Each structure stands twice: as C-alpha cells, then as structure tokens.
N, C-alpha and C positions, 0 to 999 in steps of 0.2 A: 626215661622221665615220663611219668603218667600223672595227669592231674585228676584228682578225685573230688567229686562234688555230690555224690549220692551215697546213701547207706549201703546199697548193694556193692558198689565199687569198693567202699572201705572194708566191708566184710571179706571180699575176695582178696584184697591186698593183705589183710591181716593173716589170712590163711597161708599166703606165700611167706610173709615175714615170720610166722610162727616156726618155720623150718630153719631159721637162721640162728647162729650162735651169737652173733654180734650185729647190732644195727646202730647207725648214727642218726641223731635227732637234732634239729634246730628249728626255731620258730621265728617268724617275722611278726612284729606286733607294733602297736602304737600306744603310747601312754602319756603323752604330753599334758593332757587336761583332765584325764579320768582317774578315778581311784583304782579301778581294776584295769589291767592291761587289756587292750582289744586284740585278740588273736586274729591275724590276717592270713597266715599260711603256716602249715606244719610240714617240714621236709623230713623224709626218712630215707636214708641211704642204706643199701645192703649189697651183698657181694654181686648180685645179678642186676643191679640197677638202682632206681630210686622212685619214690612216690611223693607227690605233693598233695597234701590234703587241704581243702578249702573249708575252714571252720565257719566262714560266713555264708556258706551254702544253706539254702532253706531246708529245715527239717532233717538235717543229717544226724544220725544216731551214732554216738561214740562208744557204745557198749563193747563192741568187738575190739576197739582200740584200747579201752580200759583194761580188758583182759590181757591184751598183749603187753601192756605196761606192767602188769602184775606177774607175768611169766618169768620165774626165777631162772629159767634155763637160757634166757636171752639177756645178754649184757647190753645196756643202753648207753651209748657214748655221747657225751655233750662236750661243748667247749664253753666255759663260763656259764654253766647250765642252770644257775639258780632261778633266773627269770623264766627260762624255758620250762623248768619243772613247775614253777608257780602257775604258768598258763595251763599246763596239762592237768594240774591239780584242780584248778578252777573249772575246767571243762568236764572232768571225770570224777573228781573226788579221790583220785588215786595218785600217790607219789610213786614214780617209776622205781623199780627194784629188780635186779641190782643196777648200779650206775657207775660210770667212769667219767671223770672230767679231765680233758686233756690240758686245760689251763692249770688246774691243781697239780696234775702229774708233771707237767713241764717244769714246775718250780723245784722238782727234785731231780731234774735232768740238766741243770746248769743254764737254763734259758731265762732266768730272772723272774721277777714278780709280775703277775698279771699279763703274761705275754699275749698279744693279740692273735686272733685266728689267722690274720694276714701274714704275720711274721712266722707263725707256726708252719703254715703251708710253704712259705719261702724256704725254711730250714729243712723240713722233712720231705717235701715233694719237689723242691726246686721249681716252683711255679709262682708267677706273679699274678695275683688275683685282680680282676677288674672290679673295683668297688664303686663304680659309677651309679649303681642302683641302690646303694646303701640307704640314701635318704629319700628315696621315692615314696609316694603315698601307696602303701600296700593295701589300703582299704578300698581303693578304687577298683572297679571291675569293668571290663575284663582285664586281667593281668597281661602285660606285654610279654613277648617271647624273650626279650632281654631280661625281664624280671624273673621269669621262670628258669632261665639258664643260670642266672646269678644265684638264685635260691638252691638250685641243684648242686652247684659247686660247693655250697656250704656244708654239704653232707658227704659228697663223694670223696673229697680230699680228706675229710675228717677221719674216715675209716683207715686210710693209709697212715695218717699221723698217729692214730691210736696204736696200730700194729708196731710201728717203729719205737714209739715211746714205751709201750708195754715190754717190748724185747729188751730195751735198755734197762728198765727197772728190774726185770728178772735177772739179767746178766750181772747186774751190780748189786743184787740183793737189797733193793730199795722199795720193793712192792709194799712192804709194811710201813714205810715212811709216810705214805699218804693215806693210810687206812682211816685214821681218825677224821681227816678232812672229808673223805668220801662218805663216811658214816654220817657225818654232820650234814652233808648235802641231802642225805636220805631222811633226815629228821623231819617228821610231818609237822612239828610245832612251828617250823619256819614259815609254813604256808597256811596254817590256821590262824585266823584273825581273832585276837582277844582284845577288844577295846579297853578292858580294865588294865591291860599291861602297856598301853600305848604311851603312858607318861615316861616310861623308862628310856624312850628314844630322844627325849627332849633335853638339851643341854641347859644346865643351870649351876649355880654356885652355892646353893643353900641346902642345908640339911635340917631346916626347921620342920618339925612334925606338922604344924599347921599348914605351912606352905606346901609341903608334899601332898597332904591330903586334898588341898584345894586344886593343886596341879593335876593330880590323878583324876579328880572328878571332871575337871574342864577338858582334859585330854580325852577321856572316855566319851564325853559328850561330843567333842569335835569328830572323833573317829566314827561314831555312829552316824553323825550327820553327813560326813563325807561318803560313807558307804551307801547310805540311803539315796543321796543325790548323785552318786558316782562321779564325784569331783575330787581333786586332790586335797589333802589336808590343808596345805598352805592357801588354797583358794577359799577355804572356809575362814580361817584366821591363822596368821603366821605364828611360828613357835615363840619368837621373842615377845610378841604381844601377849600370848597366853601366859608366859612367865611373868610379865609385868602385872597382869591382872591378878594372878595367883599371889603375887607379893603383896599387893594392896588389899586383896580380899574384900572388894566392895560389896555392900549390902543393898545399895539402891542406885538409881541413875546418877544422882549428884556425886556420889563417891566414885562411880565408874568414870565420870568425866575427868576426875583428878588423876587417872592412871596415865603415866608418862607415855606420850606418843600415840595415844588412842585417837582415831579419826572420829569426827563428829557424826559422819554417816553411819558408823558402827554403833555409836551410842544411841542413835535414833532407830536402829534397825531391829528386826526380830531376833537377830543374833544376841543383842544385848539383853533382850527379854529372857531368852533361853538361858544365857549364862548366869544371869542374876537368879533365876529359878534354881539352877544347879547349886549355886553357892549358898542360897538361903536354905537349902535342904541339908546342908552340912551341920552336923551336931558337934560343936567344939568340945563337948563333954565326952564324946565317944570317938575320938580320933584313932586311926589305925597307927599305932606306934611302931609297927614292924617296918613301915615304909622308910623310916630313918635308917634302919639297919640295911635294908636293900639298897638304898641310895649310897651309903658308905662303902658297901661291898663292891658296888659297881665302879666307884671312883676310888681306886687304891692310891692314896697319896703317901708320899714318903716324907719322913722327917728330914730337915736340912742335913743332919749328920749322916743320913743314909744316901744322900744324893751322889756323893763322889763314888761310892761303891757301885751304885747303879750305872753311872757313866762308864766306869771301867769294865763292868760285866757286859754292858752293851757293846763296848768295843771288842771285847773278847768274843762275843756272839758273832759280830760281823767278821772277825778274823776266821773263826771256825766255819762259818757258813760259806765263806769264799773258798776255804780249803777243801771242803767236800762238794762244793758246787751246788748249793741249794740256797733258797732265799731265807733270810734270818727268821721270818715269822713262822716258817715251817718247823723250825727247831723250838722257838719260843716267841710268843707274842710279848709286847712290852708290858701288858697287864700281868701276864704270867711271870715275867721277870721281876716285876715289883712285888708280886705275892711271895716269890722265893726270897727276896731280900727282907721282907717284913717277917716272914715265918719260915726260916730255913729248915725247921724240923717237920713241917707239915708235908703231906703228900704233894708232889709237884711233878709234872710230866717230864721235866728235864733231869729228874733223878732216877729214871728207869728206862729200860729198852735202848733203842738206838740213839735217842736224844742224850742219854747219859754218856754213851760211848764217844759221841762227837763233841759234846759240849758240857754236860752236867758235871763230869768228873773234874774238868778243868776249873769250872766255877767253884766247886767244893775245895779244890786244892788252893785256889787263890784266897778264899775266905779263911783258910787255915794258915795262910802265910807260907805256903810251900810251892808257890809258883810265881814266876816273874816274867815280864815282857821285855824284849830288847829289839833294837832295830839293826838290821843287816844292811850295810851300805852297798854291798856287792849285789845282792838280789833285790834290794829296795823292799824288803818284806819285814813285817813285825814278827819276831819269833817268840814262841811260847816255850819256856824252859822250866822244868821241875827242879826244885832245890833238893 
C-alpha cells in the first residue's frame, strides 16, 4: 500500500501499472451537498500490491493517470463503477476503457440484482469486510491508518472476485450476456452534462407541448445554476415545485404566487426573478413539438387490454431468469418488455441472441397460443410447456 500525493509519485506508479493486464479501481468521495462529487481518494489494486492516490493533494497532475485509463491493453475492474467512472471523467476528461464491472457481471452468475461489494467478497473470498470506515469523512487530512487499510481492501479483494467471476462466465458461455451493460458503462454520454436534456429526468404526468417546453427551459436553467454554484439540483429548487411552476406557466410575480405549494421566500428571491425571465423568453408560437414525442417514447404506457399480457410475460420472465440464474432486467427491462408488447414486429433485444434462447422464444410461443404454464405440486415449480 503506497499513498501518492505528488505528480512524480503518480507518474512512477503509472509506469508500474502500465505493465499490468488487469487493475482494480475504487474511489472514495463525498456528494451530499454538491453538484459534482468531491473525489477524496482513488484506490488501484494490481497483482503486486496497491496504490492510493490523493486527489486533494496540491497541484497533482493526472496526465499520466489519464493515459493509463486510455490504455486498451489494461482491463479496469470496478464494482458498481458508474460513480467511480464519473469521478475519473471529471478529473481527466477520460472514460476508462476497457472496463469490467463485478456488480453487473455478478447478475449473470446467480448472485441477484445489485449485489454489494461486501457480499461479493463474502461469496468469492470467504472474507468478512470491516465496514466501520464506510461513513467516515474522507475529506479530512491526514487519513488514518484504519481508513487507508479499509480503502486498500476495496481493491485487493476486487481482483480476486473478478478472476472467479470471469472464470464462471467463460466456463458457462455467458461473457456475451453482459456485453451490452458493460458497453453502456463505457458510454461517454452518461458523464457529459447536457443541461438541455435535464428535463427528461423529472417525473410528470403531462404530455402537453406547452408544459414540456416550459419544463425543459426551467430544468435547463436549474441545471446551469446548480453547476455554477456546485450545489445539488434539489437545493436550487425541488422537482415537484418545478413541475407545478411549469404547469401554471406564470408570467409575473402575482401569477407565481398562485402556484401550489410555493414558499413566499422563493417568490421574493432572485430565483423567482430568474425563473420568470426564463418563462417570459418562451415564444408560445415557436414551441418545440418534438418534446411531446420524446416524452411519450420515454413513458411507454400500455392499453388496458394489453395489461394482462404484460403481467403474464413478466411472470414468464421471472420464471426463466430463475431458471438460468440471472436477474430479470439482464434479460429484459420492464420498458423493453412493454415495447415488445406494443410493437411485437419491431426490433427488440429479446428476439435475438442469448436473450431469445432463454426467454424471447417462449414469449413468442405464448403470444401465438402455443405455450402454457402449469404448477407442479411435487417440485413446487411453475412449468413451461409447449403445445
């Protein structure tokens, strides 16, 4: 275990890591009140030991680390790595490639959905981790020996877990089963901030073109303000209040006061002035009508007559996922299943590859009236039978 807090030390460590085929990475960070996560420690495990990088050290240059993250000869292993990758992207502008996520991979090994690192280490390493340092303040310096040992354990055991998971996937021909999920983890669009798209994260029940245009404008304003001040979106103004304001579409302070649930301190604040300016700039004669289509595509609702089919195919999905020992969403998300029910002739992931073999063909047979389910009292299992 080596603590790195200078550029020279980091460059020396990266030369050692560049000789590895596989490295494990984890990050400790704080994000309770800020828009951007505050990186407090980056842990890297390799066959010969581990390095702990202090991103809070003064004037440390991450150029050599960025090159390491881009080296395609080195596999970077994470556990539930999306936030760790976000931190690396914010520090370097680089998304690590190639990557492997043990939480994603474990979902194809019969360990259930979103298995914790603690449980993963218990299963594959027969080790009980000491998690007493989990909620300590990683921003304080100097870090204690207990914190450093805890942080080191997060990557040394991770390599052993990776090796055993990888071997299982290879032996059972399941490596391709997680390819899409790993590719998605590598998608840079998840880590690039686009304020204009932030409205799509907000829950609402309206497909009104006017409402969606107002919501998009307000959400973009909030995102930019949160980024500039480095505070969370909800600390600027909460989602439900943004939806209420977009619904009313107030043009002045008096109309803003009539919005349901709005606090008077907000009405009198600079936030109100800025929001009114945003809404006053909206030209109702030039609304973006494509937002309605985007909203409807995101929310795939089924007709009442399709609901029963959805419930049965969902049950079939659960039966088959249990049969092959993977989590259901690895075969099909609920959104994807609804898409299949609405448009059975369109391209769908369950109709090709391994997903078709373990589930899609049974869904097709059921829709054609060529398959039925029965309960076996002896085994207490639901059986799938083809007519």
